[in-house]
N, C-alpha and C positions, 0 to 999 in steps of 0.2 A: 786421443792421446792418453787421457787419464784412464779410460777403459782398457786400453792396450797395456798400460803399465800394470793395472790391477790384475788383468788376466795372466800376464807373464810372471809377475812377482809372487802372486798369491797362490798360483797353481790351483785355481778353482776347479773342483771336480765336476760340478753340474754345468755343462757348457751352455745349456739354454738359459739358465739364470744369469750367467756371465754375459751372454750376448744381449739379453734384455737390459741389464744394468748399463752396458756400454751404449746401446742404441737409444735408450730412453733418457734416464735421469742424467747420466754423466754427459751426454751430448748436449742436453739443455744447459748444463753448467758451462761447458766449453764454448758454446755458441751464443750465449746471451751477451748482448751489447747494449749500451745506453742509446736510446733513440731520441734524436733531437729534431725530427721532422715528422709530422703526423698528417694523415688524411683528415679532412674535416668531419667525416661521418662518425656518428657516435657508435661505440661498441654495444653489443647486445646485453640485455639484462643478465642472460645466462653466463656470458663471459665475465661480466663484472662480478657476479656472485661467486663464480669459481675462484677468481683472483682474491676476493675478500676472504672467502672461506680458507684459502691456503694460508693467509695471514694469521688466522685464528689457531692454526696448528703449529705455529712457531714455538720453540722452547722459550719459557719465561722463568725467571728466578723463582725458585720454590714452587713452580707450577701455579703461580698466583694469577696468571692471565691478566696482568695489570694494564696492558695497553688498550687504547680505544682507537678504532679505525673509523674515519669519516670519508665517504666518497662524495665528491661534488661534481654535478653535471649541469647545474643551473647556470645559465650564461652570465647573469648579473653577479652571481657569487664568484664565478670563475674570474671575471674581470676585476672584482674587488680584491681577491686573493693575489692575482698577478700584480696589481698596483702596489699592494702592501709589500710584497716580496721585492719588487723592482726598486721601491724606495730604499729599502734596507741595503740592497745590492748596489744602489747608486747608478741604475740604468733606466732607460725608458722602454726597452724591449721586454717581452714576456718571458720571465725566467722559467715558466712551465712549457715553453716552446709551442704555445697555442694548441696543446693537446685538448681533446674534447672532455676528458675526465681527469680530475686531480684526486689523489687518494692521500689523505693526511693521517698521520699517526701521532697520537698523544699518549702520555703515561703520567701517573702521579709523580710529582717531583720528589715526594718522600718515599717512593717505592725503593725496594732493595737495589735494583739495577735498571732504572728507567731507560737510559740510553741504549744499553745492551738489549733489553727486552724489545724495545721499539725497533731497533736495527734488525733484529732477527725477523720481526714481522715484515718489515720492508723487503728484506732479502727473499723471504718465502714468496711474497707477492710478485716480485720481479721475475723469479724463476717460473712461477705459475703463468704469468703473462706471456713469457717467451714460449712456454710449452703450448700455449693456445694460439700462437702466431701474432700476439700483440706486442707492441713496443712499449717500453717504459724507461724512465730515467729518474734516478734519485735526485731530489731537489732539496737544497738546504735552506736555512734561515727561518724555518718554522718556529724555532725556539724564540727568536727575537720577535717574530710576527705576533705570536700569541702571548707574549709578555706585555704587549701594549694594551691600552684600554679598548681599542677597536677589536683586537684579537680576543680579549676576554669577553667582550660583548657577543662576538660570533659564537664562541664556545657555549655561552649561556643560551643563545638562540637555538643552538643545535641540541640542547638538552644534556650537555656534558657536565659532569660533576666539577666542583671547584677544586683547585689545587693541581690541575694538570699542566704539563709543559709540552710544547711542541717538540717532537723528536725529528721528524723529517716528513717528506712527501714523495709521491710518485706522480709524474706526468704519465698518462696512460691512454693508448689509442692504437689505431692501425698505423703501422709504419708507412711512411711515404718514401719508398726507396729501399735499397739493400743496405744491410749493415756492413760496416767496414770489417775486414778480417781482424782477428785478434793480433795484438802486438806480441812479439816473441816474449816469453817469460824470462825475467831477469835470471842470470846465473846465480846459483846458490840461494834461490828463493827460500828453500827449506833445507833442513838438515835433520838427520836422525842420530840421536845419541844412544848407543847401546852399551 
């Protein structure tokens, strides 16, 4: 749909470029959904690297590349993170949906735009994951988790600098089942002022 609108409204001259844009990147955007059920097998190192690298190409304020990305696959640490997040959420279930990989994003709390920078990193990684056939879901409460003494201890163990805040995380893995179709977009979602 986005690709069709672009082709129709922009009158793109080079048909091949237009078709590639529609079939590749814009389709990834249109079809990405949050995944809340994962297969237990771990993703490959190559897939993980591609997702993490996509995060490093996210735009950041003044090009400072202030965020830090930490991927976790160690079972004991996954369980610890799930417990920390669940306690904040007030549940006993796993807020990361038992995914085999969690990807955490941090940024210096005194950076120009830490939340915006980290959010762009997370979005890039979600789109890359979907393009690779992986499932992902944005997970909240990392800000609260890593403001605790336990969270600060983990950041220190991982070799992260002081002064960081948790921005968010992704659950990441192979989806177990098909994604639901997109909900219809709300009317008047955007407007153009000319």
